[in-house]
MARTORFI-606895 format. One record per residue (C-alpha): residue number from 1; y, x, z. Coordinates in nm, 3 decimals, padded with zeros to 5 digits. Layout:
<marmars>
<marmar NUM <Y X Z>>
...
</marmars>
This chain:
<marmars>
<marmar 1 <04.933 -00.019 -02.558>>
<marmar 2 <04.705 -00.294 -02.644>>
<marmar 3 <04.461 -00.083 -02.814>>
<marmar 4 <04.471 00.144 -02.484>>
<marmar 5 <04.419 -00.180 -02.288>>
<marmar 6 <04.118 -00.274 -02.511>>
<marmar 7 <03.944 00.063 -02.474>>
<marmar 8 <04.004 00.082 -02.090>>
<marmar 9 <03.824 -00.280 -02.071>>
<marmar 10 <03.556 -00.150 -02.284>>
<marmar 11 <03.512 00.148 -02.067>>
<marmar 12 <03.535 -00.047 -01.756>>
<marmar 13 <03.269 -00.313 -01.887>>
<marmar 14 <03.043 -00.041 -01.974>>
<marmar 15 <03.080 00.107 -01.628>>
<marmar 16 <03.018 -00.197 -01.425>>
<marmar 17 <02.722 -00.274 -01.671>>
<marmar 18 <02.586 00.060 -01.591>>
<marmar 19 <02.638 00.012 -01.225>>
<marmar 20 <02.434 -00.344 -01.233>>
<marmar 21 <02.152 -00.192 -01.458>>
<marmar 22 <01.924 -00.123 -01.161>>
<marmar 23 <01.965 -00.334 -00.808>>
<marmar 24 <01.707 -00.423 -00.511>>
<marmar 25 <01.733 -00.643 -00.223>>
<marmar 26 <01.784 -00.541 00.140>>
<marmar 27 <01.555 -00.658 00.405>>
<marmar 28 <01.567 -00.593 00.797>>
<marmar 29 <01.307 -00.711 01.016>>
<marmar 30 <01.288 -00.741 01.391>>
<marmar 31 <00.935 -00.869 01.480>>
<marmar 32 <00.788 -00.948 01.822>>
<marmar 33 <00.412 -01.014 01.811>>
<marmar 34 <00.119 -01.063 02.068>>
<marmar 35 <-00.239 -01.037 02.005>>
<marmar 36 <-00.483 -01.275 02.177>>
<marmar 37 <-00.795 -01.075 02.148>>
<marmar 38 <-01.014 -01.390 02.300>>
<marmar 39 <-00.861 -01.648 02.066>>
<marmar 40 <-00.855 -01.410 01.767>>
<marmar 41 <-00.471 -01.526 01.717>>
<marmar 42 <-00.123 -01.374 01.688>>
<marmar 43 <00.191 -01.520 01.807>>
<marmar 44 <00.501 -01.421 01.695>>
<marmar 45 <00.876 -01.432 01.633>>
<marmar 46 <01.090 -01.284 01.345>>
<marmar 47 <01.443 -01.196 01.257>>
<marmar 48 <01.524 -01.101 00.915>>
<marmar 49 <01.833 -01.002 00.779>>
<marmar 50 <01.844 -01.033 00.398>>
<marmar 51 <02.097 -00.895 00.170>>
<marmar 52 <02.150 -01.029 -00.197>>
<marmar 53 <02.225 -00.683 -00.386>>
<marmar 54 <02.136 -00.913 -00.712>>
<marmar 55 <02.415 -01.025 -00.952>>
<marmar 56 <02.293 -01.378 -00.909>>
<marmar 57 <02.370 -01.639 -00.648>>
<marmar 58 <02.078 -01.772 -00.443>>
<marmar 59 <02.008 -02.121 -00.351>>
<marmar 60 <01.658 -02.040 -00.209>>
<marmar 61 <01.414 -01.770 -00.095>>
<marmar 62 <01.066 -01.791 -00.162>>
<marmar 63 <00.837 -01.656 00.142>>
<marmar 64 <00.489 -01.518 00.140>>
<marmar 65 <00.280 -01.655 00.443>>
<marmar 66 <-00.010 -01.501 00.336>>
<marmar 67 <-00.254 -01.587 00.618>>
<marmar 68 <-00.251 -01.938 00.481>>
<marmar 69 <-00.453 -01.777 00.167>>
<marmar 70 <-00.786 -01.806 00.455>>
<marmar 71 <-00.715 -02.172 00.507>>
<marmar 72 <-00.972 -02.347 00.315>>
<marmar 73 <-01.176 -02.306 -00.003>>
<marmar 74 <-00.901 -02.469 -00.233>>
<marmar 75 <-00.661 -02.162 -00.197>>
<marmar 76 <-00.613 -01.908 -00.481>>
<marmar 77 <-00.808 -01.647 -00.272>>
<marmar 78 <-01.104 -01.846 -00.243>>
<marmar 79 <-01.073 -01.977 -00.635>>
<marmar 80 <-01.091 -01.611 -00.712>>
<marmar 81 <-01.357 -01.499 -00.487>>
<marmar 82 <-01.586 -01.802 -00.576>>
<marmar 83 <-01.529 -01.724 -00.961>>
<marmar 84 <-01.606 -01.344 -00.940>>
<marmar 85 <-01.979 -01.293 -00.893>>
<marmar 86 <-01.900 -00.923 -00.830>>
<marmar 87 <-01.713 -01.039 -00.495>>
<marmar 88 <-01.963 -01.334 -00.395>>
<marmar 89 <-02.083 -01.111 -00.091>>
<marmar 90 <-01.757 -01.174 00.070>>
<marmar 91 <-01.834 -01.541 00.116>>
<marmar 92 <-02.174 -01.510 00.271>>
<marmar 93 <-02.017 -01.558 00.615>>
<marmar 94 <-01.670 -01.590 00.729>>
<marmar 95 <-01.424 -01.804 00.934>>
<marmar 96 <-01.096 -01.946 00.823>>
<marmar 97 <-00.741 -01.804 00.908>>
<marmar 98 <-00.422 -01.974 00.898>>
<marmar 99 <-00.034 -01.954 00.986>>
<marmar 100 <00.163 -02.251 01.151>>
<marmar 101 <00.442 -02.294 01.402>>
<marmar 102 <00.682 -02.208 01.137>>
<marmar 103 <01.054 -02.330 01.219>>
<marmar 104 <01.260 -02.137 00.968>>
<marmar 105 <01.641 -02.112 01.065>>
<marmar 106 <01.926 -01.996 00.856>>
<marmar 107 <02.227 -01.842 01.057>>
<marmar 108 <02.089 -02.017 01.355>>
<marmar 109 <02.082 -02.386 01.153>>
<marmar 110 <01.745 -02.548 01.065>>
<marmar 111 <01.633 -02.483 00.718>>
<marmar 112 <01.485 -02.723 00.480>>
<marmar 113 <01.158 -02.602 00.302>>
<marmar 114 <00.938 -02.682 00.034>>
<marmar 115 <00.598 -02.642 -00.069>>
<marmar 116 <00.504 -02.445 -00.377>>
<marmar 117 <00.431 -02.684 -00.672>>
<marmar 118 <00.072 -02.537 -00.731>>
<marmar 119 <-00.143 -02.681 -00.491>>
<marmar 120 <-00.329 -02.342 -00.467>>
<marmar 121 <-00.056 -02.162 -00.332>>
<marmar 122 <-00.044 -02.284 00.046>>
<marmar 123 <00.063 -01.949 00.132>>
<marmar 124 <00.396 -01.965 -00.055>>
<marmar 125 <00.687 -02.179 00.066>>
<marmar 126 <01.050 -02.229 -00.046>>
<marmar 127 <01.321 -02.172 00.238>>
<marmar 128 <01.653 -02.349 00.107>>
<marmar 129 <01.969 -02.207 00.190>>
<marmar 130 <02.226 -02.479 00.290>>
<marmar 131 <02.512 -02.234 00.164>>
<marmar 132 <02.452 -02.034 -00.137>>
<marmar 133 <02.386 -01.671 -00.110>>
<marmar 134 <02.639 -01.480 -00.337>>
<marmar 135 <02.598 -01.106 -00.465>>
<marmar 136 <02.699 -00.887 -00.174>>
<marmar 137 <02.611 -01.144 00.106>>
<marmar 138 <02.385 -01.118 00.372>>
<marmar 139 <02.187 -01.403 00.566>>
<marmar 140 <01.987 -01.420 00.888>>
<marmar 141 <01.663 -01.577 00.893>>
<marmar 142 <01.445 -01.649 01.193>>
<marmar 143 <01.123 -01.822 01.261>>
<marmar 144 <00.837 -01.845 01.499>>
<marmar 145 <00.462 -01.798 01.381>>
<marmar 146 <00.120 -01.828 01.505>>
<marmar 147 <-00.178 -01.663 01.286>>
<marmar 148 <-00.511 -01.779 01.321>>
<marmar 149 <-00.686 -01.463 01.233>>
<marmar 150 <-01.004 -01.489 00.983>>
<marmar 151 <-01.298 -01.274 01.012>>
<marmar 152 <-01.258 -00.971 00.816>>
<marmar 153 <-01.362 -01.025 00.462>>
<marmar 154 <-01.012 -00.986 00.256>>
<marmar 155 <-00.815 -00.697 00.437>>
<marmar 156 <-00.692 -00.924 00.733>>
<marmar 157 <-00.906 -01.011 01.030>>
<marmar 158 <-01.132 -00.913 01.305>>
<marmar 159 <-01.456 -00.746 01.300>>
<marmar 160 <-01.695 -00.582 01.575>>
<marmar 161 <-01.403 -00.562 01.841>>
<marmar 162 <-01.160 -00.444 01.589>>
<marmar 163 <-00.843 -00.623 01.487>>
<marmar 164 <-00.682 -00.527 01.122>>
<marmar 165 <-00.343 -00.701 01.113>>
<marmar 166 <-00.241 -00.681 00.745>>
<marmar 167 <-00.019 -00.939 00.547>>
<marmar 168 <00.039 -01.131 00.862>>
<marmar 169 <00.407 -01.227 00.904>>
<marmar 170 <00.636 -01.441 00.678>>
<marmar 171 <00.805 -01.213 00.418>>
<marmar 172 <01.058 -01.265 00.135>>
<marmar 173 <00.903 -01.240 -00.190>>
<marmar 174 <01.082 -00.996 -00.431>>
<marmar 175 <01.351 -01.118 -00.618>>
<marmar 176 <01.438 -00.853 -00.926>>
<marmar 177 <01.578 -00.853 -01.250>>
<marmar 178 <01.294 -01.049 -01.406>>
<marmar 179 <01.332 -01.322 -01.104>>
<marmar 180 <01.109 -01.424 -00.823>>
<marmar 181 <00.751 -01.299 -00.768>>
<marmar 182 <00.627 -01.578 -00.550>>
<marmar 183 <00.255 -01.521 -00.616>>
<marmar 184 <-00.019 -01.588 -00.373>>
<marmar 185 <-00.243 -01.376 -00.188>>
<marmar 186 <-00.535 -01.252 -00.381>>
<marmar 187 <-00.861 -01.033 -00.287>>
<marmar 188 <-00.828 -00.863 -00.650>>
<marmar 189 <-00.459 -00.777 -00.688>>
<marmar 190 <-00.236 -00.640 -00.436>>
<marmar 191 <00.114 -00.613 -00.356>>
<marmar 192 <00.497 -00.598 -00.468>>
<marmar 193 <00.742 -00.634 -00.166>>
<marmar 194 <01.092 -00.548 -00.086>>
<marmar 195 <01.207 -00.228 00.073>>
<marmar 196 <01.259 -00.280 00.422>>
<marmar 197 <01.349 -00.166 00.746>>
<marmar 198 <01.099 -00.268 01.048>>
<marmar 199 <01.156 -00.281 01.435>>
<marmar 200 <00.838 -00.423 01.560>>
<marmar 201 <00.719 -00.510 01.920>>
<marmar 202 <00.354 -00.528 01.949>>
<marmar 203 <00.185 -00.684 02.271>>
<marmar 204 <-00.180 -00.632 02.346>>
<marmar 205 <-00.421 -00.613 02.619>>
<marmar 206 <-00.357 -00.269 02.775>>
<marmar 207 <-00.684 -00.136 02.691>>
<marmar 208 <-00.652 -00.115 02.324>>
<marmar 209 <-00.563 00.191 02.089>>
<marmar 210 <-00.315 00.094 01.846>>
<marmar 211 <-00.237 00.278 01.513>>
<marmar 212 <00.080 00.104 01.311>>
<marmar 213 <00.317 00.134 01.049>>
<marmar 214 <00.608 00.391 01.158>>
<marmar 215 <00.659 00.565 01.458>>
<marmar 216 <00.560 00.497 01.816>>
<marmar 217 <00.887 00.463 02.032>>
<marmar 218 <00.687 00.450 02.365>>
<marmar 219 <00.730 00.799 02.482>>
<marmar 220 <00.442 00.777 02.765>>
<marmar 221 <00.217 00.632 02.526>>
<marmar 222 <00.282 00.854 02.209>>
<marmar 223 <00.248 01.148 02.452>>
<marmar 224 <-00.110 01.009 02.553>>
<marmar 225 <-00.217 00.986 02.220>>
<marmar 226 <-00.098 01.312 02.091>>
<marmar 227 <-00.297 01.496 02.418>>
<marmar 228 <-00.593 01.300 02.375>>
<marmar 229 <-00.595 01.359 02.010>>
<marmar 230 <-00.515 01.737 02.030>>
<marmar 231 <-00.798 01.786 02.270>>
<marmar 232 <-01.043 01.620 02.018>>
<marmar 233 <-00.929 01.810 01.736>>
<marmar 234 <-00.978 02.132 01.969>>
<marmar 235 <-01.333 02.029 02.076>>
<marmar 236 <-01.456 01.819 01.776>>
<marmar 237 <-01.823 01.877 01.829>>
<marmar 238 <-01.790 01.804 02.207>>
<marmar 239 <-01.790 01.422 02.364>>
<marmar 240 <-01.449 01.300 02.246>>
<marmar 241 <-01.210 01.266 02.521>>
<marmar 242 <-01.108 00.832 02.516>>
<marmar 243 <-00.797 00.671 02.603>>
<marmar 244 <-00.788 00.508 02.947>>
<marmar 245 <-00.479 00.298 02.994>>
<marmar 246 <-00.271 00.363 03.300>>
<marmar 247 <-00.311 00.001 03.396>>
<marmar 248 <-00.638 -00.115 03.321>>
<marmar 249 <-00.549 -00.498 03.328>>
<marmar 250 <-00.273 -00.689 03.182>>
<marmar 251 <-00.078 -00.623 02.856>>
<marmar 252 <00.148 -00.335 02.723>>
<marmar 253 <00.425 -00.353 02.461>>
<marmar 254 <00.430 -00.107 02.186>>
<marmar 255 <00.752 -00.058 01.967>>
<marmar 256 <00.741 00.073 01.633>>
<marmar 257 <01.022 00.159 01.395>>
<marmar 258 <01.036 00.272 01.026>>
<marmar 259 <01.297 00.275 00.752>>
<marmar 260 <01.270 00.221 00.385>>
<marmar 261 <00.885 00.084 00.357>>
<marmar 262 <00.764 -00.210 00.182>>
<marmar 263 <00.524 -00.349 00.417>>
<marmar 264 <00.385 -00.311 00.811>>
<marmar 265 <00.045 -00.323 00.916>>
<marmar 266 <-00.149 -00.266 01.247>>
<marmar 267 <-00.487 -00.192 01.395>>
<marmar 268 <-00.633 -00.240 01.732>>
<marmar 269 <-00.959 -00.146 01.908>>
<marmar 270 <-01.069 -00.046 02.245>>
<marmar 271 <-01.339 00.204 02.102>>
<marmar 272 <-01.103 00.407 01.894>>
<marmar 273 <-01.137 00.788 01.926>>
<marmar 274 <-00.805 00.974 01.852>>
<marmar 275 <-00.722 01.293 01.647>>
<marmar 276 <-00.388 01.420 01.644>>
<marmar 277 <-00.245 01.756 01.472>>
<marmar 278 <00.075 01.849 01.277>>
<marmar 279 <00.138 01.968 00.937>>
<marmar 280 <00.431 02.163 00.781>>
<marmar 281 <00.534 02.101 00.437>>
<marmar 282 <00.705 02.334 00.185>>
<marmar 283 <01.042 02.230 00.301>>
<marmar 284 <00.959 02.336 00.652>>
<marmar 285 <00.941 01.957 00.752>>
<marmar 286 <00.680 01.893 01.007>>
<marmar 287 <00.500 01.545 01.027>>
<marmar 288 <00.248 01.393 01.280>>
<marmar 289 <-00.090 01.326 01.144>>
<marmar 290 <-00.329 01.083 01.358>>
<marmar 291 <-00.671 00.947 01.277>>
<marmar 292 <-00.845 00.683 01.476>>
<marmar 293 <-01.218 00.642 01.469>>
<marmar 294 <-01.520 00.478 01.595>>
<marmar 295 <-01.673 00.656 01.909>>
<marmar 296 <-02.022 00.739 01.763>>
<marmar 297 <-02.266 01.016 01.731>>
<marmar 298 <-02.261 01.266 01.427>>
<marmar 299 <-01.957 01.115 01.261>>
<marmar 300 <-01.772 01.306 00.986>>
<marmar 301 <-01.463 01.158 01.123>>
<marmar 302 <-01.465 01.474 01.345>>
<marmar 303 <-01.276 01.622 01.046>>
<marmar 304 <-01.091 01.343 00.951>>
<marmar 305 <-00.737 01.459 01.061>>
<marmar 306 <-00.788 01.773 00.830>>
<marmar 307 <-00.843 01.546 00.532>>
<marmar 308 <-00.568 01.356 00.585>>
<marmar 309 <-00.339 01.680 00.637>>
<marmar 310 <-00.475 01.827 00.303>>
<marmar 311 <-00.409 01.491 00.099>>
<marmar 312 <-00.045 01.502 00.196>>
<marmar 313 <-00.002 01.893 00.132>>
<marmar 314 <-00.153 01.840 -00.218>>
<marmar 315 <00.037 01.532 -00.297>>
<marmar 316 <00.342 01.662 -00.194>>
<marmar 317 <00.290 01.990 -00.377>>
<marmar 318 <00.201 01.801 -00.694>>
<marmar 319 <00.427 01.491 -00.696>>
<marmar 320 <00.705 01.527 -00.460>>
<marmar 321 <00.742 01.561 -00.094>>
<marmar 322 <00.606 01.321 00.156>>
<marmar 323 <00.917 01.123 00.315>>
<marmar 324 <00.764 00.974 00.630>>
<marmar 325 <00.752 01.134 00.957>>
<marmar 326 <00.372 01.037 01.032>>
<marmar 327 <00.055 00.974 00.858>>
<marmar 328 <-00.255 00.802 00.996>>
<marmar 329 <-00.572 00.684 00.895>>
<marmar 330 <-00.816 00.439 01.059>>
<marmar 331 <-01.198 00.375 01.052>>
<marmar 332 <-01.268 00.000 00.952>>
<marmar 333 <-01.570 -00.209 01.010>>
<marmar 334 <-01.834 -00.141 00.773>>
<marmar 335 <-01.915 -00.494 00.666>>
<marmar 336 <-01.653 -00.469 00.388>>
<marmar 337 <-01.715 -00.281 00.055>>
<marmar 338 <-01.350 -00.249 -00.038>>
<marmar 339 <-01.350 00.159 00.044>>
<marmar 340 <-00.987 00.137 00.176>>
<marmar 341 <-00.663 -00.057 00.183>>
<marmar 342 <-00.344 00.131 00.201>>
<marmar 343 <-00.004 00.060 00.410>>
<marmar 344 <00.303 00.274 00.442>>
<marmar 345 <00.213 00.554 00.655>>
<marmar 346 <-00.133 00.410 00.770>>
<marmar 347 <-00.466 00.343 00.567>>
<marmar 348 <-00.768 00.161 00.656>>
<marmar 349 <-01.107 00.308 00.549>>
<marmar 350 <-01.416 00.093 00.527>>
<marmar 351 <-01.640 00.314 00.309>>
<marmar 352 <-01.932 00.515 00.448>>
<marmar 353 <-01.906 00.853 00.591>>
<marmar 354 <-02.242 00.959 00.452>>
<marmar 355 <-02.079 01.296 00.305>>
<marmar 356 <-01.797 01.481 00.399>>
<marmar 357 <-01.699 01.488 00.016>>
<marmar 358 <-01.693 01.122 -00.025>>
<marmar 359 <-01.515 01.040 00.294>>
<marmar 360 <-01.253 01.323 00.207>>
<marmar 361 <-01.192 01.168 -00.122>>
<marmar 362 <-01.157 00.818 -00.010>>
<marmar 363 <-00.918 00.916 00.263>>
<marmar 364 <-00.704 01.122 00.024>>
<marmar 365 <-00.704 00.830 -00.245>>
<marmar 366 <-00.568 00.596 00.033>>
<marmar 367 <-00.304 00.849 00.165>>
<marmar 368 <-00.226 00.912 -00.194>>
<marmar 369 <-00.117 00.554 -00.194>>
<marmar 370 <00.180 00.624 -00.008>>
<marmar 371 <00.334 00.781 -00.303>>
<marmar 372 <00.248 00.518 -00.596>>
<marmar 373 <00.247 00.216 -00.332>>
<marmar 374 <00.509 00.316 -00.093>>
<marmar 375 <00.756 00.562 -00.208>>
<marmar 376 <00.750 00.444 -00.571>>
<marmar 377 <00.719 00.068 -00.499>>
<marmar 378 <00.543 -00.056 -00.822>>
<marmar 379 <00.476 -00.388 -00.902>>
<marmar 380 <00.105 -00.382 -00.838>>
<marmar 381 <00.032 -00.753 -00.903>>
<marmar 382 <00.178 -00.720 -01.280>>
<marmar 383 <00.099 -00.321 -01.345>>
<marmar 384 <-00.206 -00.235 -01.098>>
<marmar 385 <-00.244 00.077 -01.303>>
<marmar 386 <00.114 00.201 -01.225>>
<marmar 387 <-00.027 00.264 -00.874>>
<marmar 388 <-00.419 00.262 -00.890>>
<marmar 389 <-00.450 00.468 -01.185>>
<marmar 390 <-00.170 00.744 -01.122>>
<marmar 391 <-00.327 00.765 -00.795>>
<marmar 392 <-00.698 00.806 -00.911>>
<marmar 393 <-00.583 01.075 -01.182>>
<marmar 394 <-00.448 01.296 -00.864>>
<marmar 395 <-00.764 01.191 -00.660>>
<marmar 396 <-00.980 01.327 -00.937>>
<marmar 397 <-00.812 01.658 -00.933>>
<marmar 398 <-00.814 01.687 -00.532>>
<marmar 399 <-01.219 01.648 -00.552>>
<marmar 400 <-01.224 01.899 -00.835>>
<marmar 401 <-01.014 02.156 -00.649>>
<marmar 402 <-01.197 02.120 -00.331>>
<marmar 403 <-01.543 02.016 -00.421>>
<marmar 404 <-01.630 02.042 -00.792>>
<marmar 405 <-01.682 01.681 -00.699>>
<marmar 406 <-01.608 01.346 -00.856>>
<marmar 407 <-01.657 01.019 -00.653>>
<marmar 408 <-01.752 00.843 -00.995>>
<marmar 409 <-02.052 01.047 -01.084>>
<marmar 410 <-02.130 01.175 -00.752>>
<marmar 411 <-02.499 01.371 -00.697>>
<marmar 412 <-02.545 01.310 -01.117>>
<marmar 413 <-02.315 01.611 -01.201>>
<marmar 414 <-02.533 01.895 -01.312>>
<marmar 415 <-02.533 02.200 -01.093>>
<marmar 416 <-02.396 02.411 -01.409>>
<marmar 417 <-02.110 02.162 -01.452>>
<marmar 418 <-02.022 02.211 -01.075>>
<marmar 419 <-02.006 02.578 -01.125>>
<marmar 420 <-01.737 02.560 -01.389>>
<marmar 421 <-01.359 02.659 -01.318>>
<marmar 422 <-01.166 02.357 -01.214>>
<marmar 423 <-00.982 02.300 -01.556>>
<marmar 424 <-01.333 02.328 -01.760>>
<marmar 425 <-01.496 02.087 -01.481>>
<marmar 426 <-01.235 01.821 -01.506>>
<marmar 427 <-01.271 01.855 -01.881>>
<marmar 428 <-01.617 01.746 -01.838>>
<marmar 429 <-01.573 01.482 -01.593>>
<marmar 430 <-01.324 01.332 -01.823>>
<marmar 431 <-01.548 01.351 -02.113>>
<marmar 432 <-01.827 01.175 -01.932>>
<marmar 433 <-01.561 00.918 -01.835>>
<marmar 434 <-01.472 00.844 -02.181>>
<marmar 435 <-01.835 00.758 -02.279>>
<marmar 436 <-01.801 00.475 -02.003>>
<marmar 437 <-01.751 00.140 -02.205>>
<marmar 438 <-01.395 00.033 -02.115>>
<marmar 439 <-01.314 -00.299 -02.290>>
<marmar 440 <-01.001 -00.419 -02.122>>
<marmar 441 <-00.667 -00.280 -02.197>>
<marmar 442 <-00.491 -00.131 -01.925>>
<marmar 443 <-00.184 -00.319 -01.853>>
<marmar 444 <-00.307 -00.658 -01.790>>
<marmar 445 <-00.160 -00.843 -01.455>>
<marmar 446 <-00.438 -00.825 -01.189>>
<marmar 447 <-00.509 -01.208 -01.178>>
<marmar 448 <-00.603 -01.193 -01.545>>
<marmar 449 <-00.903 -00.986 -01.498>>
<marmar 450 <-01.221 -01.152 -01.471>>
<marmar 451 <-01.399 -00.957 -01.267>>
<marmar 452 <-01.340 -00.692 -00.995>>
<marmar 453 <-01.536 -00.432 -01.229>>
<marmar 454 <-01.331 -00.514 -01.507>>
<marmar 455 <-00.996 -00.461 -01.302>>
<marmar 456 <-01.126 -00.140 -01.150>>
<marmar 457 <-01.239 00.018 -01.470>>
<marmar 458 <-00.904 -00.045 -01.646>>
<marmar 459 <-00.684 -00.006 -01.370>>
<marmar 460 <-00.844 00.299 -01.199>>
<marmar 461 <-01.068 00.479 -01.446>>
<marmar 462 <-00.909 00.424 -01.782>>
<marmar 463 <-00.566 00.488 -01.674>>
<marmar 464 <-00.658 00.824 -01.515>>
<marmar 465 <-00.860 00.919 -01.856>>
<marmar 466 <-00.536 00.797 -02.034>>
<marmar 467 <-00.326 01.043 -01.790>>
<marmar 468 <-00.551 01.329 -01.894>>
<marmar 469 <-00.530 01.266 -02.259>>
<marmar 470 <-00.144 01.355 -02.215>>
<marmar 471 <-00.216 01.630 -01.998>>
<marmar 472 <-00.465 01.774 -02.233>>
<marmar 473 <-00.206 01.782 -02.492>>
<marmar 474 <00.117 01.911 -02.304>>
<marmar 475 <-00.063 02.099 -02.037>>
<marmar 476 <-00.089 02.076 -01.637>>
<marmar 477 <00.241 02.262 -01.521>>
<marmar 478 <00.439 02.011 -01.779>>
<marmar 479 <00.260 01.722 -01.668>>
<marmar 480 <00.340 01.798 -01.291>>
<marmar 481 <00.700 01.829 -01.390>>
<marmar 482 <00.696 01.513 -01.537>>
<marmar 483 <00.546 01.352 -01.225>>
<marmar 484 <00.803 01.515 -01.015>>
<marmar 485 <01.081 01.401 -01.207>>
<marmar 486 <00.956 01.062 -01.222>>
<marmar 487 <00.916 01.078 -00.830>>
<marmar 488 <01.268 01.199 -00.786>>
<marmar 489 <01.423 00.942 -00.987>>
<marmar 490 <01.253 00.651 -00.857>>
<marmar 491 <01.139 00.688 -00.499>>
<marmar 492 <01.276 00.418 -00.296>>
<marmar 493 <01.294 00.184 -00.599>>
<marmar 494 <01.061 -00.044 -00.807>>
<marmar 495 <00.981 00.150 -01.122>>
<marmar 496 <00.858 -00.048 -01.418>>
<marmar 497 <00.629 00.108 -01.688>>
<marmar 498 <00.942 00.156 -01.896>>
<marmar 499 <01.078 00.400 -01.629>>
<marmar 500 <00.771 00.594 -01.592>>
<marmar 501 <00.787 00.625 -01.997>>
<marmar 502 <01.139 00.725 -01.983>>
<marmar 503 <01.115 00.978 -01.716>>
<marmar 504 <00.799 01.138 -01.891>>
<marmar 505 <01.001 01.164 -02.219>>
<marmar 506 <01.303 01.332 -02.041>>
<marmar 507 <01.072 01.562 -01.874>>
<marmar 508 <00.869 01.665 -02.161>>
<marmar 509 <01.103 01.640 -02.418>>
<marmar 510 <00.905 01.420 -02.669>>
<marmar 511 <00.849 01.066 -02.787>>
<marmar 512 <00.568 00.894 -02.608>>
<marmar 513 <00.573 00.555 -02.782>>
<marmar 514 <00.235 00.611 -02.965>>
<marmar 515 <00.082 00.731 -02.646>>
<marmar 516 <00.219 00.428 -02.420>>
<marmar 517 <00.086 00.188 -02.693>>
<marmar 518 <-00.243 00.303 -02.563>>
<marmar 519 <-00.183 00.091 -02.272>>
<marmar 520 <-00.229 -00.245 -02.437>>
<marmar 521 <-00.563 -00.098 -02.665>>
<marmar 522 <-00.877 -00.272 -02.587>>
<marmar 523 <-01.191 -00.026 -02.580>>
<marmar 524 <-01.168 00.319 -02.647>>
<marmar 525 <-00.860 00.524 -02.715>>
<marmar 526 <-00.990 00.686 -03.058>>
</marmars>
């Protein structure tokens, strides 16, 4: 009997251990925010329900208050920009931003806060819990906030009448099996956020067109966007039909909702042309597709909704089905060299639209982040390649299949190479990529790269080449199946490099130690 009890205890302990092997926190946001387009500011209030699914008891929660990254030249953001000559142009002319008016309350009672010990991290704050938050328990956190928007030089801000509202609300840092990830905002180095549900009310002057993460709940406004957008798709070469508010003065409140996404961003401009269409996925699901772009003559954005739809269809076929009800693409200002910046269900494109191939490619890349940033919530600050590089691998395939083009080599690709079948064309492209100097190893935290060129080469190009080397060894079909297994196992979660490796090994049926060791290799793979 004693032996049986011992065996039962061992089994029970093993079962509990297996159940606790993976966990993630749960967050629910209710946010009200209003744009003052004259002051270039936001005024808001948020209510967060934070559930502790970890096995640990928490005595505090780190918060990102990222608008403070723009507050002065002593922040980690400015320190990075000033020390990277490849990003120096961003600081030629700018205005500061900040967040103030914070008054955190926990379950209705005023909460004590504490600054981060690193003086450069004024965009991180510790919110103390008067009562420890035990495993399985939830807490309600509220705060007011007012954001002074910076001029647009690093993701969030204003330019040319357009507002890019990104990284704008107080956000709990991720707490996972490795502890807290209370890193500061950086220009080179992206994000890692808890999955959350969002219910966001956005108040803007009535003449603005808004694109935001999630689904617009105002039936009349949504119907108008769809009607205008469909007309602009049906008559692409005609003068676009522009948005006219029902009430020309005053403000309007728009409500957006979305579940199980790691972030929320929104964009507003009086000048946006809207395009709207739908697409049907292989499962039969129909999703909405919107693009918002500037009203100007001879723009390739006339076909932008087609590019967004095609990206969703192809990535869904290659990796796993797009899980959101809407996909959106926004044209940003042309005073920034970022190319684009992705957020769940919506992406901003800031690169010139000189050629349809290049515009299509950058839209596909940014839409593709919905897989490797949103549906697969990688830690991009620690493992940028797990998002950027995996996405670039599929972007190169997209460009090759549609145009026999490649965004890295552009017009330098010989005509005879462009005439090759897709498989041979890609082999030629990756052969040329292998000749580019790639000194840095791939798996380096974003903030450890010294320049953006080094970061981009390792995180984007070298990773895509690394994946192609595996594809060349196992075959395209097996590679696709490996990605599909990885996606199905880890969608809605936070996969680490080891999780990618395990999924690939399970699918391919081979040991990949030697292959994954290349992630830490400097220089070429040979």
